[in-house]
N, C-alpha and C positions, 0 to 999 in steps of 0.2 A: 181400632184395636185397644184392648185394655191388657196391660202386662202385670200379672199378679205373681207375687213372691210369697212362698211360705216363710215363716219366721225362724223357728228353731231349726238349726242345721243349714240355713241359708243366709239369713241376715244376722242372726244371733245365735252365739253357741249355747248348748244345752248339755245337760247331763252331770253338771258339777254338783248339783245338789244330791244326786245319788251317790257320787264319789264321796261326799261329805258325810253322808249317812253311813256309808261303810267304813270310812276311816276313823270316824268319831265314835260311832255306836255299833260297829261290826254288823250292820243291817246289810244283807245282801239283796239282790234284786228279787230273789225268791221271797225274802222275808217282807219285802214292801210291794211285791207284785199284787197282792190281794186288793190293797188300796189303790194302786194306779190303774189296774184293769177293771176295778169295780167302782165304788163310790165316786173316784175322781173323775171317771167318765161322765157321771150325771152332773158334776160340776162344770165340766167342759162344754156340755150341751145346754147349760144354763137351767138345769132342773134341780140342782141342789147347791148349797153354798159351802164353800171350802172350809170356812172356819168352823162350821157345824160338823162336817164329816171327818175332818183331820183330827179333831180332839181325842176320840178314843183311841185312835191308832198311835198317837204320840204317847199316850199312857202305856199302851201295849209294847211299844218300842223302847220304853224307859228314857224318853226324852222329857225333861223337866222344864223346858223353856215353854213360854206361853204360845198358843197357836199364832197369834199375831207376830211374835218374834221369829218363830220358825218360818213363816210365810215371808216375812221381811228378808230374812237371810237367804232363803231359797231364790227369791227373785233377784237379789243382788248377785248371787253366785252365777245365776243363768242368764246374765244380761250383757255379756261381752259381746260387742259388735265384731262381726267377722268381715275383715278387710276384703276378702275375695268377692263375697257376695254383695258388699256395698259398692265395689267397683262395677259389677254388672248392673246393679240398679241405677248407679250414676250414668252409665252409658245409655241406658234405657231412657232415663229422665232427660239426659242432654239431647236426645233425639226429639224431644217434645212429645213423647208418648204418655198416655195416661197410665199411672202406676197405681198399684195397690197391694195389700197383703191379703192373703187367703190362709187362715191359720186356725188351729185348734188351741183354744185358751179358755180358761174360766175367767170369771169377771174381775177378780183382784188382779191377776196378771195382765189382763187386757188394760186396765187402768195403768198399772205400773209401766207397761211398754209404752203406752200412748203418752205418758207424762215424762218418760225418761230416755226414749230411743230416738234420736233426731231423724234417721232415715225413715222410721215409721211415721213420724209426725208429718213428714213431707208427702206422704202418700195421698193420692186423690181418694182412694177407697180403702175401707177397713172392713173386710169380711171376716168375722170372728165368730167361732163355732157357739160361744155362749149367747150370742145375739140371734143365731140362725136356727137354734134348736137342734142341730145335728153336727156331728163331728166327721172329720175325714176318716175313712174313705166312703162313708154312707153316700149313695147317689143322692138322696135329698140335700146334702150339703152343696153339692155343685148345681143342682137344679134351682135352689134358691138363689144363689149367686147369678146365674145365668138369667133368671127372671128379673133381678134387680137391675141388670146391666142391659135389660131389653134385648137379650140375645145377641149382643155384640160379640165379635170374635175376640176370643181369650187366648193369650200366650201365658203359660204357667210354668213356674220353676218350683220343684219340691225335692227334698232329699230322700224321701221314702218312695220306693218303687210302687207299693200298692196304692198310694195317693196319686201317682202319676197315671197308672193304669185306670183308676176311677175317673180321673180327669178327662182322659182320652175317651172313655166310654161316654161321658157327658158331652162330647163333641168339642172339647177344648184342644189346643195344641199344647201339649205338655212334654216338659223335658225333666229328666232325672238329673238333679243338681249334685254335682260331686266336687265342688270347689272351683268350678269354672269362673273366669273372670271377665268374659266377654260374650257377646253374641256370636262372634266368629268361632268360638270355642264349641258351639253347638251346631255350626254350619248355618246360622241364621243371618240373612241379608235383609235389612229393611231400608 
């Protein structure tokens, strides 16, 4: 069995960058949605480069920082380790189970997470959308991971219900993570 964890919302907090955009530049989710639902998705699937696609948006949003500085600030804001998720990870690792991450990330954030987040560095597997060419909840995302794991049994935790449903459809045992700190919280006995 391989136990996979989503990153944002399970092991690492997210959303602080959006709050910063709103508090500093008065940009709402509606203002930034075209970027995050459009070109950013291509970055997350490895089909575009974040530095290239964010530049015109920064101009439109009135942000005078360089793209590199904005991205560095973004990644620092959204890199706080979530103690509850880490406790769940530690329990799984302590049982000697194989661990990994299954996450939607573009290549620069992937690099940042791999270099700066200890719990991620400790994982046996790193399944990241920019390497797989697909993002969650696309069926191909889960299929590619299953193929790389040679169809091993997968236990998966994600904080987004649509991702959990897609993982179940792919044949994984998947749980909707909402701050639980132990396998027992999910009724799992290993």
